[in-house]
C-alpha positions as CSV (number, residue, x, y, z in Angstrom):
1,M,103.2,97.7,93.0
2,V,105.7,99.9,91.2
3,M,108.4,98.4,89.0
4,S,111.9,99.7,89.6
5,V,115.3,98.6,88.5
6,E,117.2,100.4,91.2
7,E,118.3,99.3,94.7
8,G,116.9,100.7,97.9
9,F,113.6,100.7,99.8
10,K,110.2,101.8,98.6
11,L,107.0,102.9,100.3
12,E,103.8,101.5,99.0
13,L,100.8,103.7,99.5
14,T,97.1,102.8,99.4
15,R,95.7,104.4,96.2
16,Q,92.1,104.0,97.5
17,D,92.9,106.2,100.5
18,L,94.8,108.8,98.5
19,H,92.1,109.0,95.9
20,V,93.9,110.7,93.1
21,G,91.9,113.7,91.9
22,T,89.2,113.4,94.6
23,C,91.3,114.1,97.7
24,K,89.1,111.9,100.0
25,M,91.5,111.9,102.9
26,E,92.5,114.8,105.1
27,L,95.8,115.1,106.9
28,T,97.3,117.7,109.2
29,K,100.2,119.8,108.0
30,N,102.7,117.7,110.0
31,E,101.2,114.4,108.8
32,K,101.6,115.6,105.2
33,K,105.2,116.6,105.9
34,V,106.0,113.3,107.5
35,L,104.4,111.3,104.7
36,K,106.4,113.2,102.0
37,L,109.6,112.5,103.9
38,L,108.7,108.8,104.1
39,V,107.9,108.7,100.4
40,D,111.3,110.2,99.6
41,N,113.1,107.8,102.0
42,S,111.1,105.1,103.8
43,R,114.2,104.2,105.9
44,I,114.3,107.7,107.6
45,S,114.2,107.4,111.4
46,D,111.7,109.1,113.6
47,S,114.4,111.2,115.2
48,D,115.6,112.4,111.8
49,V,112.0,113.4,110.8
50,A,111.6,115.1,114.1
51,S,114.8,117.1,113.7
52,R,113.7,118.3,110.2
53,L,110.2,119.2,111.2
54,G,111.0,120.6,114.6
55,I,108.7,118.3,116.5
56,S,109.3,115.5,119.0
57,S,110.1,111.9,118.1
58,Q,107.1,110.8,120.0
59,A,104.9,113.0,117.8
60,V,106.5,111.6,114.7
61,G,106.0,108.0,116.0
62,K,102.3,108.7,116.6
63,I,101.9,110.2,113.1
64,R,103.8,107.3,111.5
65,R,101.5,104.8,113.3
66,K,98.4,106.6,112.0
67,L,99.7,106.7,108.5
68,E,100.6,103.0,108.6
69,S,97.0,102.2,109.7
70,T,95.5,104.2,106.8
71,I,97.7,105.1,103.8
72,I,100.9,103.2,104.1
73,E,100.5,99.6,102.9
74,S,104.1,98.4,103.5
75,Y,107.8,99.1,103.4
76,S,109.7,96.7,101.0
77,A,113.1,96.2,99.5
78,N,113.5,97.7,96.1
79,L,115.9,95.3,94.3
80,N,118.0,95.8,91.2
81,Y,116.4,93.6,88.5
82,A,119.5,93.5,86.3
83,K,121.8,92.4,89.1
84,L,119.4,89.6,89.9
85,G,119.5,88.5,86.3
86,I,116.1,89.8,85.2
87,N,116.9,91.5,82.0
88,I,113.8,91.3,79.8
89,F,110.3,92.7,80.4
90,A,107.2,92.4,78.4
91,I,103.9,94.3,78.4
92,A,101.0,92.4,77.0
93,I,97.5,93.4,76.0
94,A,95.3,90.3,76.5
95,K,91.7,89.1,76.4
96,I,90.0,86.3,78.4
97,T,89.0,83.6,76.0
98,R,85.7,81.7,76.0
99,E,87.4,78.9,77.9
100,G,88.6,81.5,80.4
101,L,85.1,82.9,80.9
102,D,83.8,79.3,81.4
103,R,86.5,78.7,84.0
104,G,85.8,82.1,85.6
105,Q,87.6,85.5,85.4
106,L,88.6,85.4,89.1
107,E,90.2,82.0,88.7
108,V,92.1,83.1,85.7
109,E,93.3,86.2,87.5
110,Q,94.4,84.1,90.5
111,E,96.5,82.0,88.1
112,L,98.2,85.2,87.0
113,L,98.7,86.4,90.5
114,N,100.4,83.0,91.4
115,N,102.8,83.1,88.5
116,P,106.2,84.5,89.4
117,H,106.8,86.1,86.0
118,V,103.8,88.3,86.4
119,I,104.7,91.7,87.9
120,N,101.5,93.7,87.3
121,V,97.9,92.9,86.2
122,F,95.4,95.6,85.2
123,R,91.8,95.2,84.2
124,I,90.8,97.5,81.4
125,P,87.4,98.7,80.3
126,K,87.7,97.8,76.7
127,L,85.4,95.5,74.7
128,S,88.2,94.1,72.5
129,S,90.7,93.5,75.4
130,T,90.3,92.7,79.1
131,H,93.7,93.0,80.7
132,V,97.1,94.7,80.5
133,L,100.0,92.7,82.1
134,M,103.7,93.2,82.8
135,Y,106.1,90.3,82.9
136,G,109.7,89.9,83.8
137,F,112.2,87.3,82.5
138,K,115.9,86.4,82.7
139,D,116.3,86.3,78.9
140,M,114.4,85.9,75.6
141,N,114.5,82.1,75.9
142,E,112.6,82.2,79.1
143,L,110.1,84.6,77.6
144,D,109.6,82.3,74.6
145,T,109.1,79.3,76.9
146,F,106.5,81.2,78.9
147,F,104.5,82.3,75.9
148,Y,104.9,79.5,73.5
149,S,105.4,76.2,75.4
150,P,102.6,73.6,75.3
151,K,102.7,73.5,79.1
152,M,102.0,77.2,79.5
153,R,99.4,77.2,76.8
154,Q,97.5,74.5,78.6
155,Q,98.0,76.2,82.0
156,L,97.3,79.8,81.1
157,H,97.2,80.9,77.5
158,N,94.1,78.8,76.6
159,Y,92.3,81.0,79.1
160,L,94.0,84.4,78.3
161,E,94.8,85.3,74.7
162,T,97.8,87.6,74.2
163,Q,96.7,90.1,71.5
164,E,99.8,92.3,71.5
165,L,103.2,91.8,73.1
166,F,105.9,94.5,73.6
167,T,109.3,93.4,74.9
168,F,112.1,95.6,76.2
169,S,115.3,95.4,78.3
170,H,115.8,96.9,81.7
171,N,117.9,99.6,80.0
172,S,114.7,100.8,78.2
173,L,113.0,102.1,81.3
174,V,112.9,105.9,81.3
175,K,110.9,106.6,84.5
176,K,110.4,104.2,87.3
177,S,109.0,106.0,90.3
178,P,105.6,107.2,91.5
179,V,107.2,109.6,94.0
180,Q,106.3,112.7,92.1
181,L,102.7,111.6,91.7
182,F,102.5,110.7,95.4
183,N,103.9,114.1,96.5
184,K,101.5,115.9,94.1
185,V,98.5,114.1,95.6
186,I,99.7,114.6,99.2
187,D,100.0,118.3,98.5
188,E,96.4,118.4,97.2
189,L,95.0,116.5,100.2
190,G,92.7,118.6,102.4
191,V,94.2,119.9,105.6
192,K,92.4,119.0,108.8
193,S,90.9,122.0,110.5
194,S,92.0,122.8,114.0
195,G,88.6,124.4,114.7
196,V,87.7,121.6,117.2
197,L,90.8,122.4,119.2
198,F,90.0,126.1,119.3
199,K,86.5,125.4,120.4
200,E,87.8,123.3,123.3
201,L,90.2,126.1,124.3
202,E,87.3,128.6,124.2
203,V,85.2,126.3,126.5
204,F,88.1,126.0,128.8
205,K,88.7,129.7,128.9
206,K,85.0,130.3,129.8
207,K,85.2,127.8,132.6
208,V,88.2,129.5,134.0
209,Y,86.6,132.9,133.7
210,T,83.4,131.6,135.5
211,M,85.5,130.1,138.3
212,Q,87.3,133.4,138.8
213,K,84.1,135.5,139.1
């Protein structure tokens, strides 16, 4: 999930399938072109894509369905945080406590996933810390209640100790989009060879030639 404070629609891609740096997946040239157009504008119609690429709408639909079954996780509304009244964000470096370990890491993480203020949760390979989290709040009062109220301490913070907390407003966000990264990785993906098709054509030609003799 990518945090954004702008309105619109976003495309969520499967990072495991893209494999940044390892280029696990291979796409045809047209599949890569369609995917990049969808990354730039997930609301673009098949007919508009077809017009830009010079292929049929049916071909675009087939490509889109393949991408949706492999790389594309979802299409979702990209709402304006500030207009919804979400003005404060916080990034926390945290560590699971002894009580959290006794309860179980997966249970603690599930508690985080179920909390509406939690936007992102990352595990980190560091001995002194275990997680990096991103939160969203309407204002500082709501943030203070979340981190310092006895109720939240009992519900969450006894199991996950916040070691460092960085707060900022929605105006502080400088870059908000993974589009450049997605496009870079898509460009680096291997291109499917059309060798199989050429082999089939050669076999077909030989059959025709044999029939003519």
